[in-house]
C-alpha positions, 0 to 999 in steps of 0.5 A: 578703073579696077573693073575696066582693067579686068575686062581689058586684060588679054591673058590670065593673071595667075602667072608672072612673065619676065622679059630680061635681056642679058645686058640690061641698061642701067636706066631707072627701073620702076616698080608699081604696086597697085591696090585695087581695093584701096577705097574699100580698105580705107573704110575698113570694110570686110572685103569677103562680104558684098560691099561697095563705096560710092562717089558723087561725080557730074551730078550723079552718084555712082559706085566707085569700087566694089568687092569681089563677092559683089562683082560675082553678083554682077555689080560693077563700078560705075553702076547707080546704087539702085541698079546695084542693089537690084542685082545684089540686095545684100550689098552694103554701100558706103560713101568714099573717103578720099582723105582716108585713102590718102592716109592709107597710101601714105602709110604704105609709102612709109613701108615702101621707103624701107625698100627704095629711097625714091617712092612716088604717090603721083598715080592714084591707088599706086606706089611707084618705086625706083628699084634699079639701085636696090637690086643688089641689096635685096639679092635680085629683082624677084627677092625684092618683089617678094619681100615688098609684097610681104611687107605691103600685104595685110588683111586689107591690102593686096597689091598687084606688082609690075616692074618695067623701065617706064613708070607709065608702063608699070602702072598700066600693067599693074592696073590690068592685073598683069604682074610682069617684070621687064628689065630692059627698055628694048623688050618693053614694046614687045611686052606691051604690044598685046595690050588693048588700045582701050587701056590707054587714057585717050579721048573717047572720040580718038578711041572710036576713030582708032577702032573704026580703022581696025586698030585694037592692040598697041602693036597695031599703033607702033607699026604705023608711021609716027607722022601719020599718027600725029596728023590724024590723031594729034600729038597726045597719042604719040606722047602717050606711046612715048611714055609707055615705051620709056622714051620720054622723061617723066618727072615724079614727085618723091614722097618723104617720110615726115621727120622725127627724132628718137634716141635712147640712153641706158643707165649703168645702174638704177638711178634715183637722183636727178643730178645723176641721170640728167647728164644723159638727158643733156647728151640726148638734147645735144644730139637732137639739136645737131639733128635739127641743125643738120636738117635746117629745122626746128621743133615745136615740142619734145617728149622725155620718157624715163623707163623703170623696172616693171612699171610704165615709163614716166613721160614729160612733154614740152610744147613750145610757143615758137620753134626752138632748137636750143638744148639749154632751153629744153634742159632747163624746162625739163629739169624744172619739171623733174624737180616737181614730178616725183618718180615712182621708181629708179630710172633704168633708161631714157628716151627723147622723142620729137615728131613736131619738126618744122623748117627753121626760119631765122628772125635775122641772119648774117651771110658770114656769121653762123652764130645764132644771136638771141633777140628780144622776141626769142627771149620773150618766147623762152620766158613764156615757155618757162612760165607755161612749163611751171604753171601749165599749158592753159594757165597763161592768158593773153588779151585777144579780140572777138567779132563784136564792136562793143568794147565790153564784149570785144576783149577776151582772154585766150590761151594764145598770143594776140595777133596784132592787126594794124587795121584795128583802131587803138584800144587800151588794155585796161578797161574799167569794169563799169564806165565812170562818169566824167567831166569833160572840162578836166579832159583834153581830147587828142583824137577825132571821134570814133562812133560805135553803134551796135548791139541792136539785135540783142536788146543791148544797143549802144551809140557812143562817140569814143575819144583819146584824151589826157587828164591833168595828171598826164594819164592817157584815157579812153573816154566816150560820149553816150548819145543815148544818155543825154550826151553824158561823158564816161571814162572807159579805159586807160592806156599804159 
């Protein structure tokens, strides 16, 4: 697209044209920052060298983006790699990485949030900012543009910026390398008039028909009757023109910075004992709890940093098994960790951080009662968090299953809780290391047979009929009859 934009650009791009009317409307004003080399920059390629990235489309591999040195050698996007190498033998070609591009654009969007509360990533390789409400804060449109360009421009990213009352028009101007500023909707059509019709995202057949009738610029389209355009070329063309002129409302999805929390407290003097500086930890935990409640969120982990003089900070991390926003629970776990972690030096300051913030989903709630009542599940999770904080993250093991029908191999111990599957048959948690021979006369069978026949592929085959039974002492047993060993009965497990 970058190459097409340069080819269609009707005027030089080394100046900024400004179209301003004295009484500009208070309608939204959209700034588009376009990054033509985003695909190359996301791969950390040297843009001063002949480099390119390729993508697979419609069964063929084509160049997606090329650097300026490669372009000067005759290489253009859309070429086959073999043809590009014939023109530029030293060309370095890498596969495109859309995920890296998305991550790079999100990092740029986080920077742009310092200039506007509304940032959108709806257009590829572009940032769209609504800046009308921010002009006074930054001292005018030119100053905001310069400050944003300085913040976004790095060694790898060089944005092209266009501003207009229409997001579609701003994107089109930026992609054509026309860094134009249009603040009034009435002047927008005059600014867009000289642009070529080929810059519009139209079907090739429609473009060919427009060229045959002598229509080359947008001005030629706007001079024609709307009814005639709709009849001859369809409503899509009119919708595109209305979006360009800002006459059709567009709904853009806003980008939001991932929520995070960070708060600090400085100590009046150097403190060595936990009871002296821990009240400040409780204050920070209370602030974080209020932060979560105001956003209807919860956290999966927190980190406490204890800063010392001329030494690295001591870091304590808590990972919760389920979302938590109980400051007393956090402080209890942190206090236990601090008691078992000797500090290398006195504490000068504290910092509480958390980036693992997720939406809060209560187990149960009342329409008229805002108090959060703990239930058995939350209390159980709190106990597990406490054991995990004392023993270590991988110290707790829980019964789990794996994809094997043989009971000896199906049961495993995993660091995470077992997700119960109601479709699985009932199994005892206590399996004997070696099945014990059993006399059926002493057992009362309580269930129908469950046949397990497996293991033929690894020379450990088994054919068994399993039953749930009860012995004379009232114990609930899991027994089976071995179909490969003369129908002999064995005790394999006990239910709790």
